[in-house]
C-alpha positions in Angstrom: 0.1 0.0 0.1 2.9 2.9 0.4 4.4 1.5 -2.0 1.7 2.1 -4.7 0.9 5.7 -2.6 4.6 6.5 -3.5 4.1 5.4 -6.9 0.7 7.4 -7.4 2.3 10.6 -5.7 5.6 10.8 -7.6 3.1 10.7 -11.0 2.2 14.1 -12.0 -0.8 12.8 -14.0 -1.9 10.6 -11.0 -1.5 13.2 -8.8 -3.3 15.7 -10.6 -6.7 13.1 -10.6 -6.0 12.2 -7.1 -5.7 16.1 -6.4 -9.1 16.2 -7.9 -10.9 13.7 -5.9 -9.6 10.8 -8.9 -9.8 7.1 -8.7 -6.1 7.1 -8.0 -6.2 7.7 -4.1 -2.6 6.6 -2.6 -4.3 4.4 -0.4 -7.3 2.5 -2.1 -10.5 3.2 -2.3 -12.5 6.1 -4.1 -11.7 9.9 -3.6 -11.4 10.3 0.3 -13.7 8.3 1.4 -11.8 5.3 2.5 -9.4 7.8 4.9 -11.0 7.3 8.0 -11.1 3.2 7.7 -7.1 3.7 7.4 -6.6 6.5 9.9 -8.6 3.5 12.2 -6.1 1.6 11.2 -3.0 3.2 12.1 -4.4 4.9 15.1 -7.2 3.1 16.1 -10.1 5.4 15.2 -11.0 9.4 14.1 -12.4 11.9 15.5 -12.7 11.9 19.9 -15.6 11.0 21.1 -15.3 13.5 24.2 -18.0 15.2 24.8 -18.6 18.6 26.9 -16.8 19.2 30.0 -18.3 19.2 33.4 -18.5 23.3 35.0 -17.8 22.0 38.0 -14.4 21.3 39.2 -12.4 20.4 42.7 -11.6 23.1 44.9 -8.2 23.5 45.5 -6.1 22.5 48.7 -4.8 24.5 51.4 -2.0 24.7 54.2 -2.1 26.6 57.4 0.0 26.9 60.1 -1.4 26.6 63.4 1.2 27.7 66.8 0.4 25.5 69.6 1.8 26.0 73.5 4.3 22.9 74.3 1.5 22.2 77.2 -1.0 21.8 74.8 0.8 19.0 73.2 1.0 17.0 76.9 -2.4 15.6 76.2 -3.7 17.2 73.0 -6.2 20.2 72.6 -8.6 21.2 70.3 -8.0 24.5 68.3 -10.4 26.5 65.8 -8.5 28.0 63.3 -10.2 30.9 61.0 -9.3 31.2 57.5 -10.1 33.1 53.9 -11.4 30.7 51.5 -14.0 30.4 48.3 -17.5 29.0 49.9 -20.3 28.2 48.0 -22.7 31.3 46.8 -25.6 31.2 48.7 -27.7 33.0 46.0 -27.2 30.6 43.8 -26.1 27.5 45.3 -22.9 26.8 43.0 -25.1 26.9 39.5 -23.6 29.9 38.5 -27.4 31.6 37.1 -29.2 33.9 38.5 -32.2 32.8 40.9 -34.9 31.0 38.3 -32.8 31.1 35.7 -30.2 27.8 34.0 -27.3 27.5 31.5 -28.9 27.6 27.6 -27.7 25.4 25.1 -24.2 26.7 23.1 -25.5 27.4 19.7 -23.0 27.1 18.0 -21.4 23.5 18.7 -25.2 22.8 20.2 -24.2 21.4 23.1 -21.4 19.0 22.0 -18.6 21.5 23.5 -16.3 21.3 21.5 -16.3 21.8 16.8 -15.5 19.8 14.2 -13.5 20.5 11.8 -12.6 19.2 7.9 -9.2 19.7 6.8 -7.7 18.7 3.0 -4.5 17.2 3.2 -1.6 15.4 0.5 -3.5 12.3 2.8 -7.1 13.1 2.1 -9.8 14.6 4.6 -8.5 15.2 7.9 -11.3 15.6 10.8 -9.8 18.1 13.6 -11.7 18.5 16.8 -11.7 21.8 19.5 -13.2 23.0 22.7 -16.2 25.5 21.1 -14.7 29.2 21.4 -17.9 30.8 22.2 -18.3 28.1 25.3 -15.4 27.3 26.3 -16.2 23.2 25.9 -18.8 23.6 28.4 -21.8 23.0 26.3 -23.6 25.7 28.2 -23.4 29.3 28.0 -24.1 31.0 31.7 -27.0 34.0 29.9 -27.9 35.2 33.0 -25.0 35.0 35.6 -25.6 35.6 39.1 -25.3 38.4 40.7 -23.2 37.8 44.2 -20.6 35.6 42.3 -20.1 37.3 38.8 -21.1 33.5 37.4 -18.4 31.6 39.2 -20.5 29.6 41.8 -18.5 30.2 44.6 -17.6 33.5 46.8 -15.0 34.4 49.1 -15.6 33.4 53.1 -14.6 33.5 56.3 -14.1 29.7 57.2 -13.6 28.5 61.1 -12.9 25.2 61.6 -12.1 22.6 64.6 -8.6 21.5 64.4 -8.3 18.0 66.8 -4.8 18.3 67.6 -2.9 15.1 69.3 -1.3 14.3 71.7 2.3 14.3 71.2 3.0 16.5 68.0 6.0 18.3 67.3 6.9 21.1 64.9 6.6 20.1 61.4 4.1 17.4 61.5 1.2 18.2 59.3 -2.6 17.5 59.7 -4.8 16.3 57.2 -8.6 17.8 57.2 -9.8 15.9 54.1 -12.7 18.3 52.3 -12.2 21.3 54.3 -10.6 23.1 51.6 -11.5 25.3 49.2 -15.1 24.6 47.3 -14.6 24.2 43.5 -16.0 26.6 40.6 -19.6 26.0 39.6 -20.2 24.1 43.3 -17.6 22.0 42.8 -16.2 19.3 45.3 -14.1 20.9 48.3 -10.4 20.2 48.7 -8.5 19.5 51.2 -7.1 21.3 54.6 -3.4 20.9 55.9 -2.8 22.5 59.3 1.1 22.5 59.3 2.6 22.4 63.3 4.8 25.2 65.5 5.2 24.0 68.9 6.6 27.0 70.5 9.5 26.9 72.3 9.0 27.4 76.9 10.8 29.9 79.0 11.1 26.6 81.6 11.2 23.5 80.0 12.5 21.9 76.8 11.9 18.4 75.1 13.5 15.7 73.9 10.8 13.2 72.3 8.4 12.3 74.6 10.1 13.4 77.7 10.1 17.0 79.5 13.5 18.6 81.0 14.2 21.3 83.0 17.0 22.7 85.8 16.7 23.8 89.3 18.9 25.1 91.1 19.7 23.8 95.0 21.5 25.6 98.0 24.2 24.1 99.5 22.9 23.3 102.7 20.3 21.0 100.9 22.0 19.4 98.9 24.2 18.2 101.8 21.6 17.0 104.0 18.2 16.7 101.6 15.2 18.2 100.8 11.6 18.4 99.4 10.0 20.9 97.4 6.7 21.5 95.1 7.0 23.0 91.9 4.4 23.7 89.9 5.0 22.3 86.1 3.0 22.5 82.8 0.2 19.7 84.2 0.2 20.8 87.9 2.2 20.6 90.6 5.3 17.8 91.4 6.4 16.9 94.4 9.9 16.5 94.1 12.8 14.5 96.6 16.6 15.6 96.5 18.2 13.0 98.8 21.4 14.0 101.0 24.7 14.7 99.3 23.3 15.8 96.0 25.4 16.6 93.4 25.3 19.2 89.9 24.1 17.4 87.4 22.6 14.7 89.2 18.9 13.9 87.4 15.9 13.6 89.4 13.1 11.7 86.9 10.0 11.4 87.5 8.1 9.1 85.7 4.8 9.3 83.6 4.7 13.3 83.9 6.4 14.1 80.5 4.3 14.6 77.1 1.6 12.3 75.6 2.4 9.9 73.1 2.0 10.8 69.7 2.0 6.6 68.5 1.5 4.9 71.5 0.7 4.7 75.1 1.1 6.7 78.3 3.7 9.7 78.5 7.0 10.8 78.4 9.1 11.3 82.0 9.8 14.9 83.4 14.2 15.4 84.1 15.0 17.7 86.5 18.8 18.3 86.4 20.3 19.6 89.9 22.6 22.6 90.6 24.4 23.4 93.3 24.9 27.0 94.2 27.8 27.6 96.0 26.9 31.0 98.4 29.2 34.1 97.6 28.4 36.7 100.2 28.7 34.2 103.6 28.8 36.6 106.8 31.2 36.4 109.1 29.4 33.9 111.5 28.7 32.0 108.4 32.4 32.3 107.4 33.1 30.2 110.9 30.6 27.5 110.6 31.9 27.1 107.3 35.7 26.5 108.5 34.3 24.8 111.5 32.9 21.8 109.3 35.9 22.3 107.3 38.2 21.1 109.8 35.6 18.3 111.0 36.1 16.7 107.9 39.8 15.3 106.3 40.1 17.9 103.5 39.5 16.5 99.7 41.7 18.6 97.2 40.4 19.5 93.7 40.7 17.1 91.0 41.0 18.4 87.4 38.6 17.3 85.2 38.1 17.2 81.3 36.4 20.4 80.3 33.1 18.7 78.5 32.3 17.1 82.1 31.0 20.9 82.9 27.3 21.1 84.4 26.1 21.4 81.4 27.9 18.5 79.6 27.1 16.0 82.3 23.3 17.1 82.1 23.4 16.6 78.5 25.3 13.3 78.5 22.1 12.5 81.6 19.3 13.6 80.0 20.2 11.9 76.7 
């Protein structure tokens, strides 16, 4: 067939006869009647069978950032978030038309949404198809657009959603709320809403995975003799016992007073690092008492230690 086509198109007489629509069709048959069959043979069909496209489309997704306090993620919390988005037009309910009216069939494409054109080429008549420029491929025209949304079926609105922030969530985690994003054109399905969490830092407590970390200053006398005290944690009061002979960088662990686990049950721990304070200003009486105490014990000479074993290095190692 291809050889025959070459012979016909290369011969001036046959070519002229072919251009007039004669019997010398290089692909066989009469004129251009069989071009659709040839096209179907090579490409699986002539023209597209697509219909008018829907005016209703899915809305876009939205991404918001939510700041929460460290105390909020111990047990989790519900937060309300307000944001501007696209909502269904209440006047036309997403139809895009003024109430009492409806879309009308496009008089250019007859509702097909596409225009078919026949183009003559060396290979015969080629059928092309393109979206209708009058209705933009919808097949219908909004003759009387809604005056509230200007024919879009949606308007800008302020929306409030309730976010369930789970316990144990950390900065950078994104929560997914399907169908809470913006409404699509012509009242289309809503997109999704993503909430990115940012946990604010705390002046007293730091976080290490599910544990809470803090330090407490202890007087030299309390470190020597031991003591008990109560302080206010993020979730209420905590009773702490310091045993006699406590040293700087000792860590007291309070079980199950940390952050709730995001994946799993229970909570982390509260870890309290001790910082023993040495008094810098002593009265004459206090100096006398300290000297008496020192003389009653065998003096321990200072011991040179590595810089890496300072208070904060020790706390870091013991917290980890």
